[in-house]
C-alpha angles and dihedrals in degrees: 000000000000115000095181132062120249113247089261092049092047090052091050091049091053091048091050094046093047091052093046092049089054094049107032142035123248115254116271123230096234117092120257133184123215142139111011093013095049110114105193122068089228092056091048094050090048088053089052091051092049091048092052092048092050092047089054089053091051091048096047091052098045098253100110118102096003094188095038118106115265090237089069095045097269129127096248090228135140133274091248090055089052091052092048093050091049090051092051095043089054087069092062134072099247131134120236114141100099091068097051092101093045106041098022100043118007094040098055089045093054092046090056102034109014128106120248089254092051092049095049092046101046112022100065090045090053093052093046090053092240096130134037119211136204135194119243100190114109122074134186089260098033114054113122088009093056093168088067091072115139104190102124134211122197125191116242111177108298094348139069117226112213129199127175147076133275127191141194089032107168116220095355091137093066101026125118098197138017139201107230135192119204136167113250099170120034093178096076130064115291098258088056124059093047120125129197116226139184110221131191104232091213093061117127112263097038113121115186118196121183121234112218108223130211087256090063093248127107104218094140128062143189113231124204119200117199117179091330109178119218122184116243090241089065093072112111113214119342128335110261090011098085098118093079090050089049091055090059089055095045094050089052091049093051091048090052093051094042093051092055096088116131138178108264098167097095092052092045091052090052089050090049090051090054095050099033096251097137091079093051110098093208092051091048090054092050091048090051091049091049090052092049092051090047091053091047089053090050092050091048090050090049090053089055090045091049092053092049092047090054092048092249130133113260114251131224091300089079089060095055099045096087094048092045091049095053092047088054090051090057093049092049091048092051097047095044094055090040090058093045091052115182090358087065089067090065127079108198119152088206087074097051095177096059092033092058091051091049090050090049090052093049096044099046092100092066090072093038091056103031118089091017127327123270088256091055090048091053090053090050093049094045096047105032101030105029095030095230119159114279126239116275105258110199092180097053098105099025119109110252091237090062097051117107111254 
């Protein structure tokens, strides 16, 4: 494992940090809530406006889509440069989350599977921050078992007509476009007969209803599609072969979630100072364990970074990052409210420090479920990394139409 940048990487890091320092403010110590944690609609919309403005700044200065080809507005750089820039940008108080589905998921999928027309139409607009995207994958009956989705699309001339329901759709209420999975052939096994679409979220027949979360915010939505018409040219990849395209998106999503690890120890120590937890032997042990897990996550990330820097394929460590990150989230949520004691039962924005920890506790399941549940991740690691026997799948070769519903 390499702990230090190469001379070229160090120079790039200095360039990135110098530019960020000239265009953004360093992060402040005090807790803030924005984006997914924002409760009011006004605060959320303000976050969207700020995200779009910042994305324009990145684009105008050549820092948007570092690994994307220059022909699509990217920098044409390397994966290690993208990682370095993300590490440096995390030190500054800048918004970015509303473009995770676009730049982090839909964009890489279109680069790999899209047509020239799709790439030229959508990719530059994503990087400029002109359009926000959402992901229309999960359904009430197809969460962890995504291939069991039942939203159907039927060809009518030059358009597909879509009917069905999606759920847990982040940002749908302010999205311009969505990536959509629908079943186009029910007479083949469930992983076949699925097609990947691009859908205009302002199309007639789309009904978006917010889902009020335990945090008080409504970041997620359920989306009903009734006779929604999608042009044939908005199919990504081949008709009925959308599962392979979907895997590209899901891998990108898991990487995004897994790379979200941060260092919470300083903030936890400050919380412990406030509530007298530093003198509690149990709290001290939990703080030490949190620090150890944080360092393990860093080392695992560095192993991935080392492989990328050397031009090698990342090993099994890349598969466990997402699972390890979400387990750390649970531990941090538990210890923070344990330290706060009875104050952790309150949720008062006037006390932003405790309030932010309470919100973190309540919202931890978003990362644990998104991109595949922890249980699904364990199956992936056991089967694809450790080579253990897979589960017996009795529905693998059964036409979807014949499966019990």
